[in-house]
C-alpha positions, 0 to 999 in steps of 0.5 A, a space after each residue: 439573440 443568438 440561438 443557443 445550440 446544443 452541439 458545435 458547429 465545424 464549419 471549416 472542416 471536410 466534409 462539414 460536421 457537428 461535434 458534441 463532447 460527452 463523458 470527456 470523449 468527442 463525437 462526430 456528426 457529418 452535414 449531408 449535401 444540401 442541408 442547411 445549417 438548421 435542417 442539420 443541426 435538427 437531424 444531427 440532434 435527433 441523432 445525438 440524443 439517441 446516441 447518448 441513451 446507447 452510451 449511457 446505457 452501454 456504460 451502465 452494462 460494460 463498464 467496470 467501473 460502472 457495473 462496480 457502482 450497481 453493485 455497490 447501489 445494491 449492496 448499500 440499499 440492502 443495508 439500509 433496509 436492514 438497519 430499517 427493519 433493526 430499527 438502527 438509524 445511523 446505519 440508515 443514514 449512512 447507507 441513505 447518503 451512500 445510495 444517493 452518493 452511488 446513484 448520483 454516480 450512476 446519473 452523472 459522468 462516468 468513465 469512458 468506455 474502454 474501446 471506442 466505438 467505430 464511427 468515433 475510431 477518427 478522433 480516439 484517445 492516443 495510448 498516452 492518456 490513458 490510465 494503464 499508460 500512466 500506472 505503467 509510468 508510475 510503477 517503472 518509477 517505483 521500480 527504478 527508486 527500488 533499484 537505487 535502494 530508496 524504496 524495498 521491494 516489499 513496499 514496491 509490491 505493495 503499490 504494485 498490487 493496490 494500483 493494479 487493483 484501481 486499474 482493474 476497477 477503472 479500467 486500463 483504457 479509461 482516460 486518465 482525465 475522468 479520474 476526478 472528485 466523483 472517482 474519489 467517491 466511487 473508489 473510496 466506496 468500493 474499498 469500503 464495500 470490499 472491507 464490508 464483504 470481508 473480502 479485505 481488512 480495513 488495514 488492507 483497504 486503508 493501505 491501498 486508498 492510501 497508495 491510490 492518493 499517491 498516485 494521483 498526486 504523482 498525476 498532478 505533479 508530472 502534469 497528466 491532471 491539470 488540477 487535484 480533485 476537490 475532494 482529495 483532502 477530504 477527511 470523510 474519504 478515510 478507511 478507519 483501520 482501528 488499532 492493531 493489537 500487539 501480538 507478544 509470546 508469552 515468556 515460557 514460549 519465548 525461553 523454550 524457543 531458545 532452548 529446544 533450538 539445537 542448530 546453532 544457526 537458528 538458535 543464534 537468529 533467535 537471540 539476536 532477535 530477542 537480545 537486540 530487538 533485530 529483524 531478519 533484514 537487520 541480522 542479514 544487513 549486520 556488518 562487522 564493523 557494527 560488532 565490537 569484537 573485544 566488548 560483545 556489543 553491537 553498535 548501530 542503527 536499524 537497517 529500516 531507518 539507518 538514512 534517518 537522522 532523527 533515528 538513534 544508534 543503539 549500543 547493544 551489550 550482548 548476552 554471552 550465549 549470542 556473542 559466543 555464537 555470532 563469533 563462532 558463525 562470524 563470516 571469514 571475509 566481507 563487510 557482513 558479519 554473517 553470511 550463508 554457507 555460500 558466502 552470500 548474503 543471509 536475506 535478498 530482495 528485489 523485483 524479478 523480470 515479471 514485476 513480482 517480488 523475488 525474496 531469498 531468506 536463509 533465516 526463514 528457510 532455517 525456521 521453517 525446518 525448525 517449526 517441522 522438528 517442533 510438530 505438533 507444536 506450533 511456532 510463532 512468527 519471527 517478527 513476535 520475538 522483537 516485539 515480546 522483548 520490547 514489551 517486556 522492557 516497557 512493563 518493567 521499566 518504562 516505554 522511552 527505554 523500550 523504544 530506545 531498544 527498538 531503535 525508534 527515533 525519540 517523540 518527546 522534546 525532552 528526548 529530543 534534545 536534552 535527556 541523554 539515554 543512560 547507558 548503564 540503565 539500559 545494559 542492566 535492562 538488556 540483561 534482565 531480559 536475558 535472565 527472563 529467557 534463562 540465557 543470563 
């Protein structure tokens, strides 16, 4: 019966040596002159066992992923004890599962050291296999999508922030092939811990894990990974953000916001948000051709979903004051209906040379000035104006009409294929809105 070796002989190398692959890295031990195969194996096996202890100890103390796993183990162990003391069986069960899972990670195959030791330099991994290299490629692709108009600069910034946090956790020099099912479990645990420590909101942690999954899928699609982790679609590895409370303004506050705006530009921005459910980007992107300058109407899709087939083209009737100010502030030339004092778009976003978000927003700047003038009164965020009008319509009329006002795609079969929006009802509803704000 052939003898089973724990290391692999490499007799054709010069000098001859033994090889051992551990935690996705190759280790080499040369055969000394005059040694037989059995003699060299017994000697090298002792060296390897000592080296293995050293590697495991170094990983636990220095590797970012292992250190964070250690922190996780301590955190959930404390949570488990607290649950036991407070007689909370569910908390005890959950914490026990986390402790077992994290301990398994600590005892199993973790990410490789960030820098190979000198004796291993001969077979060191190339830069092209590192997590840092692939993250750089991933973000470059996303940046190119921003340049083509396929991805917003804000969305890119979110990708960058979340993926760089993952890179910091696992280590920039870690081998990309070390990303497996254990990585999915460990990183999910890290994000859950950040939520428990109130460093991340549940919504932020959920988005961070979602973007991490998108990066892992991209690695598979670009053949950096041979297969997706087996637990890639495991629903238990999800982060619940819960339902977000919809913030709106009391009608009196929205009314006062309009009446106190003595600056015509600021007043126009507020009116367009209340009258047509516009965001700052919608106002900036409003084209001259979208406005019926005789009838006083705006007919367009939302900027965010203008390329989506299922999203409706909404025909908004403008309140008299909205139309008056829009006509007065109309740009002299160009495709955009509104421009700043220098003839530039009201809002622009892009990615700077440093990879960070660069934003220019005339409307936000005007609103900041408005805030300062209104002190000590606290003014709401501009995004609440759109939500306030939509909520009023939903309460007074119906949800379907409110969704149309927001420019959302129809949800039911009837809305998609059979029931056309009634223009008279919609116009009456928008006029009713103006009355609530004291405008019509």
